[in-house]
C-alpha positions, -999 to 999 in steps of 0.1 A, spaced: 691 -69 -550 725 -64 -533 733 -44 -502 766 -33 -487 769 -46 -452 802 -39 -435 828 -49 -461 806 -74 -480 781 -71 -508 752 -93 -497 723 -107 -517 690 -94 -502 655 -109 -502 655 -126 -536 678 -153 -522 697 -158 -554 733 -167 -550 759 -149 -571 776 -183 -578 758 -214 -588 773 -247 -578 772 -279 -597 755 -307 -577 784 -330 -585 810 -306 -570 822 -308 -534 826 -278 -512 861 -272 -527 848 -272 -563 864 -306 -571 845 -331 -591 829 -356 -568 833 -392 -578 815 -407 -548 780 -423 -552 763 -394 -535 768 -357 -531 774 -350 -494 746 -329 -479 752 -292 -476 748 -275 -442 729 -242 -439 729 -220 -408 697 -199 -404 702 -168 -382 668 -151 -373 656 -132 -343 690 -132 -326 692 -99 -306 729 -96 -295 754 -87 -321 780 -107 -301 759 -138 -306 754 -132 -343 792 -128 -347 799 -159 -328 774 -179 -349 790 -166 -381 824 -177 -369 809 -211 -360 795 -214 -395 830 -212 -411 846 -233 -383 822 -262 -390 820 -260 -428 786 -245 -435 779 -240 -472 757 -209 -466 743 -186 -439 707 -174 -443 705 -141 -423 670 -128 -416 663 -92 -405 691 -77 -385 682 -42 -398 700 -23 -371 731 -45 -370 734 -44 -408 743 -7 -405 774 -15 -385 808 -15 -402 818 -44 -380 787 -65 -387 808 -94 -399 840 -108 -382 871 -105 -404 876 -143 -408 840 -146 -420 844 -118 -445 876 -135 -458 858 -168 -461 830 -152 -481 853 -134 -505 873 -166 -511 841 -185 -520 843 -208 -490 809 -199 -477 779 -179 -491 755 -155 -473 720 -144 -482 701 -118 -463 663 -118 -462 644 -88 -449 614 -110 -439 611 -146 -426 587 -155 -454 614 -148 -480 638 -171 -462 611 -198 -460 605 -195 -498 643 -199 -504 644 -230 -481 615 -246 -500 631 -238 -533 664 -254 -522 645 -284 -506 664 -279 -474 653 -298 -443 650 -272 -416 658 -285 -381 650 -262 -352 670 -265 -320 644 -260 -292 634 -275 -259 599 -288 -267 579 -319 -260 582 -330 -296 620 -324 -297 643 -354 -302 676 -357 -285 707 -348 -305 725 -380 -295 755 -395 -313 734 -413 -340 706 -387 -344 715 -377 -380 724 -413 -391 691 -427 -377 668 -400 -391 685 -391 -424 697 -424 -437 702 -411 -472 723 -380 -480 701 -366 -507 688 -337 -486 706 -306 -474 701 -296 -438 694 -262 -423 700 -255 -386 679 -229 -369 683 -217 -334 659 -195 -315 660 -162 -297 683 -159 -266 653 -154 -243 622 -168 -260 636 -196 -281 620 -203 -315 587 -185 -317 555 -203 -329 555 -183 -362 589 -199 -370 583 -233 -354 556 -241 -379 582 -240 -407 606 -265 -391 605 -300 -404 620 -314 -371 630 -302 -337 660 -314 -317 674 -305 -283 709 -310 -269 710 -336 -241 724 -324 -207 740 -348 -182 743 -326 -152 720 -304 -131 729 -273 -154 706 -248 -169 674 -253 -188 691 -239 -219 725 -229 -230 740 -199 -248 728 -197 -285 763 -197 -300 774 -226 -278 744 -246 -289 752 -236 -325 787 -250 -323 775 -283 -307 749 -289 -334 771 -280 -363 799 -303 -350 774 -332 -347 763 -326 -383 798 -325 -396 807 -357 -378 777 -373 -395 788 -359 -429 823 -372 -425 809 -407 -419 788 -404 -451 818 -393 -471 839 -422 -458 811 -447 -464 808 -435 -500 845 -435 -505 847 -472 -493 818 -481 -516 836 -464 -545 867 -485 -539 848 -518 -542 
């Protein structure tokens, strides 16, 4: 099912993308000759209250090369004509990024399982591991799995109903006396940047192997 949100036609609930991608293609549609397909990055937006934060996260998704945004809920915001920032709308229309909207969390979880995405929650928790420089390299040695990044609500973080679907939890290390948590869109940008740094290393490593 499709729904008009702002100036975009968005897939709703079923989670089926309008365009299917060959696993051997890179993000630009070029045939990939490296040993492995680089992992794709998904941004999951769920239970974010402020439209300003949603917009900032959408802009971060295109700035840091996400393949797809999974948008859950946002019933009220979806009625707004300015739901999506113009740069994000243009990126979707050009096929640079995809977006799927799910009315319920369970539909999003089903899509994540179908795509075999590793869902990583960003949350301050006793089980969380620090997002240091080698986090992705040390925990995801092979690039066979796509990664989904999920950030919690501005005030409550990731609620237990969502936490149980995360495969791993991470937290951003702080080196000063700052705050217990940071703004959700700031945290989004930091985590997405860290992932893309990891992805670039994988691509370079595969490229060097292909030259031998």
